[in-house]
VOGU-3710 file (C-alpha; in Angstrom, 3 decimals, decimal comma):
1> mhivvlggag> 7,826/-27,706/17,943  9,487/-24,323/17,564  7,882/-21,007/17,143  9,532/-17,704/16,660  7,627/-14,377/17,356  9,249/-11,266/15,930  8,135/-8,198/17,672  7,137/-10,425/20,969  7,780/-7,632/23,365  5,550/-5,303/21,725
11> amgrvtvral> 1,856/-4,805/22,838  0,248/-7,363/20,387  3,298/-9,644/20,276  3,620/-10,365/23,968  -0,084/-11,461/23,860  0,973/-13,998/21,090  3,786/-15,438/23,266  1,514/-15,382/26,261  -1,108/-17,554/24,182  1,674/-19,930/22,917
21> teypdvdqit> 2,918/-20,859/26,211  -0,468/-22,348/27,020  0,161/-25,240/24,239  1,847/-27,944/26,011  3,324/-29,396/22,806  5,085/-26,103/21,979  9,027/-26,932/22,837  10,595/-23,743/22,151  9,225/-20,044/21,830  11,714/-17,513/20,615
31> ladynevrar> 10,787/-14,223/21,603  12,622/-11,871/19,482  12,465/-8,150/19,704  14,781/-4,964/18,762  14,477/-3,987/22,452  16,076/-6,791/24,298  15,646/-5,239/27,822  11,787/-5,144/27,270  11,821/-8,688/25,830  13,514/-10,142/28,951
41> evaaslysrv> 10,968/-8,099/31,058  8,156/-9,937/29,147  9,700/-13,345/29,437  10,439/-12,907/32,928  6,592/-12,288/33,528  5,614/-15,382/31,905  7,674/-17,947/34,060  7,865/-20,157/30,958  10,734/-22,836/30,628  10,320/-23,065/26,893
51> lavkqidvtd> 10,843/-19,189/26,308  14,256/-18,070/24,668  14,846/-14,503/24,272  16,875/-13,007/21,371  17,484/-9,411/20,017  16,887/-8,857/16,562  16,993/-6,371/13,901  14,768/-7,463/11,093  16,572/-5,447/8,587  19,815/-7,585/9,112
61> etrlrqlvrg> 19,314/-10,249/6,642  22,075/-12,421/7,610  21,209/-12,357/11,232  17,349/-12,685/10,675  17,997/-15,808/8,718  20,010/-17,304/11,384  17,232/-16,649/13,866  14,556/-18,459/12,077  16,760/-20,989/10,775  15,285/-24,418/12,219
71> advvlsavdy> 12,099/-22,973/13,185  8,796/-24,367/12,290  6,804/-21,037/12,210  7,795/-17,700/12,318  5,107/-15,148/13,308  5,680/-11,373/12,582  4,260/-8,975/15,083  6,589/-6,047/13,903  5,448/-2,872/12,283  4,063/-4,040/8,844
81> vynlpvlkac> 6,648/-2,191/6,941  9,266/-4,961/7,763  6,937/-7,986/6,580  8,718/-8,312/3,376  12,319/-8,995/4,770  10,738/-11,536/7,284  8,774/-13,383/4,578  11,872/-13,549/2,385  13,872/-15,258/5,235  11,146/-17,473/5,911
91> ihehahyadl> 11,171/-18,460/2,026  15,089/-18,940/2,225  14,850/-21,144/5,653  11,660/-22,829/4,570  9,632/-21,816/7,674  5,903/-21,244/7,710  5,136/-17,465/8,269  1,907/-15,330/9,599  1,773/-11,881/10,294  -0,869/-9,183/11,440
101> gglfhmsrtl> -1,476/-7,548/8,179  0,063/-5,393/5,669  -2,230/-2,351/5,460  -3,425/-3,385/1,818  -0,132/-2,521/-0,079  2,383/-4,645/1,687  -0,129/-7,582/1,656  -0,330/-7,339/-2,001  3,519/-7,194/-2,254  3,670/-10,475/-0,368
111> lalheevaaa> 0,745/-12,179/-2,371  3,032/-11,497/-5,317  5,519/-13,982/-3,893  3,123/-16,610/-3,761  4,744/-18,863/-6,180  8,261/-18,478/-4,455  6,422/-19,394/-1,120  4,823/-22,491/-2,417  8,062/-23,491/-3,991  9,643/-23,633/-0,509
121> gitavlgmgg> 6,944/-25,886/0,674  5,553/-23,393/3,133  2,436/-21,361/3,855  2,464/-17,676/4,199  -0,775/-16,314/6,310  -1,157/-12,618/5,450  -3,004/-11,050/8,098  -4,020/-13,037/11,118  -5,034/-10,717/13,846  -8,391/-9,475/14,766
131> tpgitnllar> -8,934/-7,570/11,674  -7,568/-8,788/9,405  -7,663/-12,108/10,594  -10,931/-13,071/12,600  -12,626/-11,009/10,110  -11,224/-12,770/7,125  -12,687/-16,168/8,569  -15,795/-14,544/9,535  -16,396/-13,822/5,526  -15,189/-17,439/4,779
141> laverldnve> -18,121/-18,644/6,884  -20,381/-16,572/5,011  -18,887/-17,321/1,594  -19,179/-20,984/1,937  -22,853/-20,584/2,388  -23,570/-18,862/-0,964  -23,274/-19,933/-4,569  -22,280/-16,568/-5,554  -21,032/-13,166/-3,789  -22,002/-9,734/-4,462
151> sikvqlgcsd> -20,360/-7,906/-1,784  -18,539/-7,907/1,410  -18,357/-5,046/3,860  -15,985/-5,448/6,798  -17,004/-3,230/9,675  -14,995/-2,499/13,096  -16,681/-0,715/15,993  -14,540/0,092/18,944  -15,337/1,641/22,494  -12,990/2,142/25,107
161> atpstaplva> -14,026/3,649/28,849  -10,455/2,833/30,343  -9,796/5,627/32,679  -6,372/7,329/31,645  -4,576/10,589/32,281  -2,778/10,347/29,090  -4,419/13,075/26,436  -4,291/10,366/23,619  -4,293/6,783/24,329  -3,881/4,639/20,765
171> pysirtilde> -5,674/1,239/20,493  -2,337/-0,123/18,447  0,563/1,239/16,807  0,181/4,892/16,446  2,182/4,704/13,250  -0,067/2,304/11,632  -3,210/4,254/12,713  -1,471/7,670/11,296  -1,273/5,561/7,740  -4,733/4,614/8,020
181> ftkepqvfqd> -5,554/8,533/8,669  -3,495/9,633/5,831  -3,340/6,987/3,015  -5,881/6,604/0,569  -8,369/3,890/1,577  -8,926/1,220/-1,198  -12,242/-0,092/-2,409  -12,967/-2,980/-4,701  -15,610/-2,778/-7,100  -16,267/-4,499/-10,389
191> gtwhaqrpls> -12,968/-5,780/-10,989  -10,524/-3,050/-9,820  -9,774/-0,994/-6,659  -10,754/2,327/-6,119  -8,676/4,975/-3,986  -10,861/6,832/-1,827  -9,988/10,128/0,270  -8,639/9,562/3,504  -11,483/9,927/6,339  -14,109/9,574/3,804
201> gqedllfppp> -17,182/7,233/3,611  -18,590/8,234/6,831  -21,506/6,045/7,973  -23,296/5,966/11,293  -23,312/2,262/11,983  -24,935/0,601/14,959  -23,236/-1,813/16,841  -24,092/-3,986/19,891  -23,256/-2,263/23,311  -21,164/-1,066/24,720
211> vghamaiysl> -20,189/0,246/21,235  -23,635/1,378/20,159  -24,084/4,329/17,438  -20,656/4,985/16,060  -19,623/7,046/12,970  -17,386/4,710/10,654  -14,913/5,968/7,848  -13,211/3,993/5,050  -9,732/2,569/6,128  -6,951/1,096/4,122
221> hsecatfpvs> -7,001/-2,367/5,181  -5,740/-5,982/3,961  -9,254/-7,639/3,588  -9,732/-5,446/0,678  -6,529/-6,602/-0,910  -6,988/-10,388/-0,197  -10,803/-10,899/-0,707  -11,066/-10,077/-4,260  -8,283/-12,731/-5,205  -9,634/-15,462/-2,603
231> frdkgiryvs> -13,395/-15,103/-3,402  -12,699/-14,518/-7,463  -14,383/-17,746/-8,098  -17,428/-16,579/-6,443  -18,055/-13,642/-8,735  -17,347/-11,066/-5,852  -17,870/-7,542/-7,106  -17,479/-5,036/-4,068  -15,346/-5,121/-0,774  -14,905/-2,390/1,590
241> fkiafpgdfm> -13,397/-1,668/5,025  -14,719/0,727/7,683  -13,689/1,410/11,138  -15,363/3,478/13,939  -12,854/4,438/16,608  -14,194/6,099/19,820  -15,265/9,646/19,091  -13,258/11,461/21,155  -10,102/9,465/19,856  -11,181/10,314/16,368
251> sklkflvdlg> -11,565/13,981/16,939  -8,060/14,349/18,773  -6,262/12,534/16,057  -8,060/14,322/13,301  -6,738/17,627/14,884  -3,405/16,392/14,997  -3,494/15,016/11,482  -4,837/18,466/10,221  -1,958/20,268/12,029  0,637/18,204/10,079
261> fgsndplnvr> 1,439/15,297/12,531  0,490/12,604/9,984  3,309/13,557/7,706  6,723/11,806/7,682  8,336/14,413/5,636  11,257/16,223/7,490  10,580/19,601/8,821  12,913/22,201/9,118  13,119/22,953/12,912  15,924/25,392/13,761
271> gvgvsprevl> 17,908/24,019/11,083  17,308/20,216/12,075  14,991/17,958/9,963  12,528/16,339/12,120  9,377/13,839/11,084  6,205/15,406/12,655  5,080/11,869/12,777  7,936/10,575/14,863  7,730/13,672/17,120  4,085/12,566/17,911
281> arlletfpse> 4,938/9,023/18,408  7,779/9,643/21,064  5,688/12,271/22,758  3,062/9,309/23,026  5,729/7,174/24,618  6,969/9,554/27,249  3,546/8,971/29,027  3,769/6,035/31,588  2,071/2,995/31,260  -0,900/2,756/33,682
291> eaeaqdcdil> -2,237/0,010/35,480  -6,246/0,932/35,135  -8,009/-2,441/34,360  -8,942/-2,426/30,310  -12,626/-1,364/29,593  -12,492/-1,495/25,728  -14,483/-3,448/23,495  -14,303/-4,527/19,585  -17,032/-5,494/17,590  -15,624/-7,553/14,650
301> rvvttgehdg> -18,659/-7,485/11,799  -18,439/-8,814/8,217  -21,782/-8,125/6,233  -21,720/-10,324/2,848  -24,513/-10,379/0,317  -24,963/-12,869/-2,701  -27,287/-15,661/-3,638  -28,010/-19,181/-2,469  -30,153/-21,548/-4,399  -31,538/-18,490/-6,423
311> qaceitnqmk> -32,220/-16,494/-3,359  -30,685/-13,191/-2,550  -29,574/-13,141/0,992  -27,433/-11,155/3,369  -25,191/-12,846/5,997  -23,955/-10,649/9,037  -21,190/-12,462/10,806  -19,705/-10,797/13,958  -17,808/-11,340/17,109  -17,782/-9,204/20,350
321> vlpyrpwgvs> -14,608/-9,004/22,181  -13,942/-7,838/25,575  -10,735/-7,520/27,508  -9,444/-11,120/28,716  -9,291/-11,017/32,227  -7,084/-13,994/32,811  -4,113/-12,327/31,136  -5,117/-8,742/32,192  -4,935/-7,617/28,567  -7,445/-5,447/26,617
331> agafdtgmpl> -9,841/-6,145/24,029  -7,888/-4,735/21,241  -4,638/-6,556/22,179  -6,396/-9,712/22,822  -8,120/-10,108/19,452  -5,167/-9,091/17,773  -2,427/-11,041/19,382  -4,184/-14,177/20,241  -5,153/-15,369/16,930  -1,748/-15,007/15,530
341> avvghmlarg> -0,725/-17,574/18,094  -3,602/-20,044/17,338  -2,899/-20,152/13,699  0,868/-20,238/14,167  0,181/-23,473/16,273  -1,934/-24,719/13,670  0,781/-24,187/11,026  3,269/-25,758/13,193  0,873/-28,903/13,750  0,136/-29,275/9,959
351> eitrrgafgp> -3,539/-28,258/10,122  -3,021/-25,731/7,316  -1,910/-27,901/4,424  -2,412/-25,259/1,258  1,007/-23,994/0,264  1,652/-20,423/-1,103  1,033/-16,983/0,313  -2,773/-16,241/0,770  -5,104/-14,274/2,904  -6,215/-16,351/6,015
361> eacvpaeaff> -9,748/-17,006/4,242  -7,872/-18,896/1,450  -5,848/-21,416/3,613  -7,044/-21,497/7,274  -9,783/-23,864/8,103  -12,538/-21,517/9,426  -14,786/-23,783/11,329  -11,563/-25,506/13,063  -10,049/-21,682/13,914  -13,605/-20,881/15,552
371> ekllrynlhv> -13,801/-23,855/17,467  -10,350/-23,183/19,227  -11,505/-19,601/19,901  -14,316/-21,012/22,353  -11,647/-21,702/24,688  -11,397/-17,938/25,280  -15,272/-17,502/25,235  -15,388/-15,980/21,769  -18,582/-16,885/19,675  -19,590/-15,934/16,386
381> esiiteknt> -23,131/-14,563/15,957  -24,751/-15,231/12,672  -27,753/-13,348/11,156  -29,019/-14,539/7,723  -31,511/-12,384/6,138  -33,530/-12,985/2,798  -33,839/-10,376/0,347  -36,574/-9,740/-2,187  -35,276/-9,698/-5,540
//
């Protein structure tokens, strides 16, 4: 089987590539990235005979189609704004597709291509990292236990004690995080989506250690786009997503956003138009990578309420993710990049049979997926509480 990883030299994509190299039945992995030098460095560090490196600009439609032609699966670890041309190339070349999420709006755009994807005889899995991704399948496990579903609340708690001399360390793409801080989060309620103010919905949540108490806020996320579609037949009425970043990171980034660094609108500086957001991203890139051992943690949690046999109940499914020492990667990079590889392998093996464009919860076999995660010592903790009506 041949699997292409776009953005394979990035912080998350390289973890996807690393995970794929451990499958003995993968005949070829094409590590494709805009930065060819970095891509070759990543490939050289993995010592895998099945790795091939390609330079690619995913906005070049002709070259992108040539790259994916003949591949069984294409995994998109590029910035989410480029997911649309990637999926269109996969439709044209009849290659299965999965990405790391589309920050709600892009996911809805790709969902609208469902008929085209199905007609091409392929599956497009929209949002297959940690969250979205693992959280979607935690929700699936809960929904399968219920006759009807009232609400699903996705909650992500993060901590990071990794020593660093950098003034700000982003757990993933700073551009995506800035979108989460500046774009209106969407909450689904009673059949429609309702826009919320950025950084609103503050709620003190208690997560397992080392996260503990953390202030969570609404965030724009793909689960809120796909759950109402996937679980429509269960009568779902409410979906939300909240994230709790480490407190120090939250306060620093909010300060920068308040100053205007979240904006992409050109700012005139001595006659030259510059994007404040790109200035911030570039400044963060100037700080050298540090070799300190990661000490972060992600708590992926989904709280689902509904009824079973006439009894109201609440199901909390959660997973604690720590740095993966065998690969030397942080928890955040691990729980984002690894699930994309697992589902890519499932697609290539024919273990995912539903055709069309879906959130993971609608097409990935949840039990089989979590069984595969046991090899990485990742376990689902489930708490079921009956509610008095």
